[in-house]
C-alpha positions in Angstrom: 1.7 -9.0 -39.8 2.0 -11.1 -36.7 1.2 -9.9 -33.2 4.8 -9.7 -32.3 5.6 -7.5 -35.3 2.6 -5.3 -34.5 3.7 -5.0 -30.9 7.3 -3.9 -31.8 6.3 -1.5 -34.6 3.5 0.1 -32.6 5.4 0.6 -29.4 6.9 4.1 -29.0 10.7 4.4 -29.0 13.2 7.0 -27.8 11.7 10.4 -26.7 8.3 9.3 -27.9 8.1 7.1 -24.8 8.2 10.3 -22.7 5.4 11.8 -24.7 3.3 8.6 -24.3 3.4 8.6 -20.5 0.1 8.7 -18.8 0.5 12.3 -17.7 -2.9 12.5 -16.2 -2.0 9.7 -13.8 1.3 11.4 -13.0 -0.5 14.7 -12.2 -3.0 12.9 -10.0 -0.2 11.3 -8.0 1.5 14.7 -7.7 -1.8 16.3 -6.5 -2.3 13.7 -3.8 1.3 14.2 -2.7 0.7 17.9 -2.5 -2.2 17.3 -0.1 0.3 15.4 2.0 2.8 18.3 2.0 0.1 20.7 3.0 -1.1 18.5 5.9 2.5 17.8 7.1 3.1 21.6 7.1 0.0 22.1 9.2 0.8 19.3 11.7 4.2 20.9 12.3 2.5 24.1 13.2 3.3 26.0 10.0 6.8 24.7 9.4 8.3 22.7 6.6 10.6 21.1 9.2 10.7 18.3 10.2 8.3 16.4 7.9 7.1 18.4 4.9 10.5 19.2 3.5 11.8 15.7 3.7 8.6 14.4 2.2 8.9 16.8 -0.7 12.5 15.6 -1.3 11.5 12.0 -1.3 8.6 12.6 -3.7 10.9 14.3 -6.2 13.3 11.3 -6.0 10.4 8.9 -6.3 8.8 10.8 -9.2 12.0 10.8 -11.2 12.5 7.0 -10.4 8.9 6.5 -11.7 9.7 8.2 -15.0 12.9 6.2 -15.4 11.1 2.9 -14.6 8.4 3.8 -17.1 11.0 4.2 -19.9 12.2 0.6 -19.5 10.2 -2.0 -21.6 7.7 -4.0 -19.6 9.3 -7.3 -20.7 12.4 -6.3 -18.8 10.4 -6.0 -15.6 8.8 -9.3 -16.2 12.2 -10.9 -16.5 13.3 -9.1 -13.3 10.3 -10.3 -11.2 11.9 -13.4 -9.8 15.1 -11.5 -8.8 13.0 -8.7 -7.2 11.0 -11.2 -5.2 14.2 -12.9 -4.0 15.7 -9.6 -3.0 12.5 -8.8 -1.1 12.7 -12.0 0.9 16.4 -11.6 1.6 15.7 -8.1 3.0 12.9 -9.4 5.2 15.2 -12.1 6.6 18.0 -9.5 7.0 15.7 -7.1 9.0 14.8 -10.0 11.3 18.4 -10.3 12.4 19.9 -6.9 11.9 17.0 -4.6 11.6 16.4 -1.4 13.6 13.7 -1.4 16.3 11.3 1.5 16.5 8.1 1.6 18.6 8.6 -2.0 19.7 8.8 -3.4 16.2 11.9 -4.5 14.2 10.9 -3.4 10.7 13.6 -1.1 9.3 17.1 -1.3 7.8 19.2 1.8 8.5 20.6 3.2 5.3 21.9 6.3 7.0 19.9 8.9 5.0 16.7 7.0 5.6 15.2 3.8 7.0 14.2 1.2 4.5 11.1 -0.9 5.4 11.5 -4.2 3.4 7.8 -5.1 4.1 6.8 -2.1 1.9 8.9 -3.5 -0.9 7.4 -6.9 -0.5 3.9 -5.6 -1.3 5.0 -4.9 -4.8 7.5 -7.7 -5.4 4.9 -10.3 -4.5 2.6 -8.8 -7.1 5.4 -8.8 -9.7 6.3 -12.4 -8.9 2.7 -13.7 -9.1 2.0 -11.8 -12.4 5.1 -13.4 -13.9 4.1 -16.8 -12.6 0.6 -16.7 -14.2 2.0 -15.2 -17.4 4.2 -18.3 -17.6 1.6 -20.8 -16.5 -0.8 -22.4 -19.0 -4.3 -21.1 -18.6 -5.7 -24.6 -18.2 -3.5 -25.3 -15.1 -4.4 -22.1 -13.2 -6.8 -23.9 -10.8 -4.9 -27.2 -10.6 -4.1 -27.9 -6.8 -0.4 -28.2 -7.4 -0.2 -24.9 -9.3 -2.4 -23.2 -6.7 0.0 -24.3 -3.9 3.0 -22.6 -5.5 1.6 -19.1 -5.3 0.3 -19.8 -1.8 3.9 -20.5 -0.8 5.1 -17.4 -2.6 2.6 -15.3 -0.7 2.9 -17.1 2.6 6.7 -16.6 2.9 6.7 -12.7 3.0 3.5 -12.7 5.0 5.0 -14.8 7.7 8.3 -12.8 7.8 6.3 -9.6 8.0 3.9 -10.9 10.7 6.7 -11.8 13.1 8.3 -8.3 13.0 5.4 -7.8 14.2 3.5 -5.9 11.5 0.0 -7.2 11.2 -1.2 -4.4 8.9 1.4 -4.8 6.2 1.2 -8.6 6.4 -2.6 -8.4 5.7 -1.9 -6.0 2.7 0.6 -8.5 1.2 -1.9 -11.4 1.8 -4.8 -9.6 0.2 -2.8 -8.1 -2.6 -1.5 -11.6 -3.5 -4.9 -13.1 -3.2 -6.3 -10.5 -5.6 -3.8 -11.4 -8.3 -4.7 -15.1 -7.9 -8.4 -14.3 -8.3 -7.8 -12.0 -11.3 -5.6 -14.8 -12.9 -8.6 -17.1 -12.8 -8.1 -19.3 -9.8 -11.4 -21.1 -9.0 -13.6 -19.3 -6.5 -13.9 -22.5 -4.3 -10.3 -22.0 -3.2 -11.1 -18.5 -1.9 -14.1 -19.8 0.0 -11.8 -22.4 1.6 -9.3 -19.6 2.5 -12.0 -17.5 4.0 -13.2 -20.4 6.2 -9.6 -21.0 7.3 -9.3 -17.3 8.1 -12.4 -17.5 10.3 -10.8 -20.4 12.1 -7.5 -18.4 12.4 -9.4 -15.5 14.0 -11.0 -17.9 16.4 -7.6 -19.3 17.3 -6.2 -15.8 17.9 -8.9 -15.0 20.4 -8.6 -18.5 22.0 -4.8 -18.1 22.4 -5.0 -14.9 24.4 -3.4 -15.2 27.8 -2.0 -18.7 27.1 1.5 -19.9 26.5 0.9 -20.0 22.8 -0.5 -16.5 22.4 -0.5 -15.6 18.7 -0.5 -11.8 18.9 1.4 -9.3 21.0 -0.5 -7.7 23.9 -0.7 -4.3 22.2 -2.3 -6.0 19.2 -5.0 -7.5 21.4 -5.4 -4.1 22.9 -6.1 -2.7 19.4 -8.8 -5.3 18.8 -10.4 -4.4 22.2 -10.3 -0.8 21.2 -11.9 -1.5 17.9 -14.8 -3.4 19.5 -15.3 -0.8 22.2 -13.2 2.4 22.0 -15.0 3.9 25.0 -13.8 1.1 27.3 -10.4 2.7 27.6 -10.6 6.3 26.3 -7.4 7.4 27.9 -5.4 4.3 27.1 -5.7 2.0 24.1 -8.9 3.8 22.9 -7.2 7.2 23.0 -6.1 7.2 19.3 -9.4 6.2 17.8 -11.4 8.4 20.2 -9.4 11.5 19.3 -9.6 10.6 15.6 -13.3 10.4 15.7 -13.5 13.7 17.5 -11.4 15.3 14.8 -13.4 13.7 12.0 -16.7 14.9 13.5 -15.5 18.4 14.4 -14.6 19.2 10.8 -18.2 19.2 9.7 -18.9 19.9 6.0 -16.2 22.4 5.2 -13.8 22.2 8.1 -12.4 24.6 10.6 -9.9 26.0 8.2 -6.2 25.5 7.4 -4.2 25.1 10.6 -7.3 25.8 12.7 -8.0 22.3 13.8 -8.2 22.1 17.6 -7.4 18.4 17.8 -4.3 18.8 15.7 -2.9 22.2 16.8 -3.7 21.2 20.4 -1.6 18.1 19.9 -4.5 15.8 21.1 -4.3 13.4 18.2 -1.1 11.2 18.3 0.6 10.1 15.1 -1.2 12.9 13.2 1.7 13.0 10.6 1.6 9.3 9.8 -1.3 6.8 10.3 -3.8 9.4 11.5 -3.2 12.2 9.0 -6.6 11.7 7.4 -8.5 13.1 10.5 -6.1 16.1 10.2 -7.4 16.7 6.7 -11.0 16.1 7.7 -10.9 18.5 10.7 -9.3 21.3 8.7 -11.2 20.9 5.4 -14.2 18.9 6.5 -16.2 16.4 4.5 -15.5 18.3 1.3 -11.7 17.9 1.8 -11.9 14.3 2.7 -14.2 13.5 -0.3 -11.9 15.4 -2.6 -8.9 13.3 -1.6 -11.0 10.1 -2.0 -12.0 11.3 -5.5 -8.3 11.7 -6.4 -7.7 8.1 -5.2 -10.6 6.8 -7.3 -9.4 8.5 -10.4 -5.9 7.0 -10.0 -7.6 3.6 -9.7 -9.6 4.3 -12.9 -6.5 5.1 -14.9 -4.8 1.9 -13.6 -7.8 -0.3 -14.5 -7.9 1.3 -18.0 -4.2 0.6 -18.5 -4.8 -3.1 -17.5 -7.8 -3.5 -19.8 -6.0 -2.0 -22.8 -2.9 -4.1 -22.4 -2.5 -7.2 -24.6 0.2 -8.5 -22.3 -1.0 -10.9 -19.6 1.9 -10.0 -17.2 1.3 -6.3 -17.6 -2.5 -6.6 -17.0 -2.1 -8.7 -13.9 0.8 -6.6 -12.5 -1.1 -3.3 -13.1 -4.3 -4.7 -11.5 -2.2 -6.0 -8.6 -0.7 -2.6 -8.0 -4.2 -1.1 -8.2 -5.6 -3.5 -5.7 -2.7 -2.9 -3.3 -3.1 0.9 -3.7 -6.9 0.6 -3.0 -6.2 -1.6 0.1 -3.7 1.1 1.4 -6.2 3.9 1.5 -9.3 1.9 2.2 -7.8 0.2 5.3 -6.3 3.5 6.6 -9.6 5.4 6.2 -11.6 2.5 7.8 -9.0 2.4 10.6 -9.2 6.1 11.6 -13.0 6.0 11.4 -13.3 3.1 13.8 -14.5 0.7 11.1 -11.4 -1.5 11.3 -8.8 -2.2 14.0 -5.8 0.1 14.2 -3.1 -1.9 12.4 -0.6 0.8 11.4 -1.3 1.3 7.7 -0.2 4.7 6.2 -2.4 6.8 3.9 -0.6 6.5 0.5 1.4 9.5 -0.7 0.0 11.6 2.2 1.3 10.1 5.4 4.9 10.8 6.3 7.2 8.0 5.4 10.1 7.4 2.9 9.8 3.7 2.2 6.1 3.7 1.5 6.3 6.7 -0.8 9.3 5.5 -2.8 8.1 2.0 -3.2 4.6 3.2 -4.3 6.0 5.6 -6.9 8.2 2.8 -8.2 5.1 0.6 -8.5 3.4 3.3 -10.5 6.5 3.4 -12.6 5.7 -0.2 -13.5 2.1 0.9 -14.3 3.5 3.6 -16.6 5.8 1.1 -18.3 2.8 -1.1 -19.1 1.0 2.0 -20.5 3.9 3.2 -22.6 4.9 -0.1 -24.0 1.4 -1.5 -24.8 0.6 -2.3 -28.4 -1.2 0.6 -30.1 
């Protein structure tokens, strides 16, 4: 029996697909989302309005979408990867001209019932596109300069469109997620050394451009860098967010002050406590134990993703699942580093916990792709 015959005969069909879902992964995602509902309820002072209720509704929609995506064969999503990437680019261009501006950044498309952030979609469409590209490319050509240049363009286009919104955090996530897929596909390590060297040069250029006519970052982004290097230099200005975040993290101790008992949160000292700075909210109310428990849930999700990638016999599925896993890891790692003062504040939400429709829906759709790879793998 050939591999193709084995693959078709051993792949579940009909309602058996539903039974073959990775329900442990699904329950872990639901558990993380419930942590978010709990914290949004607390941040609102013991009310489901305005954040927790909307977040619950979006999770239900996203969870159902994840199950639907999981039922569709993985080869279909491979064939849709190019179209998904093109749609992502078109939306990024659209938001540049017709997008809604919030907080000084033009990042959203107003859909009426919610704001769509195309840069969130780009994180996943880039991974899908690169996985399809390397699935098509002969293994012997992976490190050929010409075939390395193509994925660099595929990554650079959405990174550039996201960066000019401006959205430094999301552009970095797209860049690192795409780079991870290239590395996992087998691109020679010397290319990455070169990129790192170029990155160091770019960082030097960013600092050198400050105050000049060709300044590369917005003033508020330079302020975030200054705050990262020395938060105490402006504790009531640019350093206010990270200073209050560190106070909240430290005041929680081992077991926390108790649910809805956090002084930094209930006293409204910590800005953006329902979005980017929701982790200090959790840490203050539930302490080190609560923060470590959430981190454990995240790690278990990564373990299930990696297991799915390793068990898959399909190159596209393996690369796509690992790309989603790396992107998910970068989400929570960068957010946690940011609120602890270990990285500049770049506006990255905590996945499935921070309030936000686009981030949650896109992430659950991405896990639908992971589930599709799991359901339709050869057994």
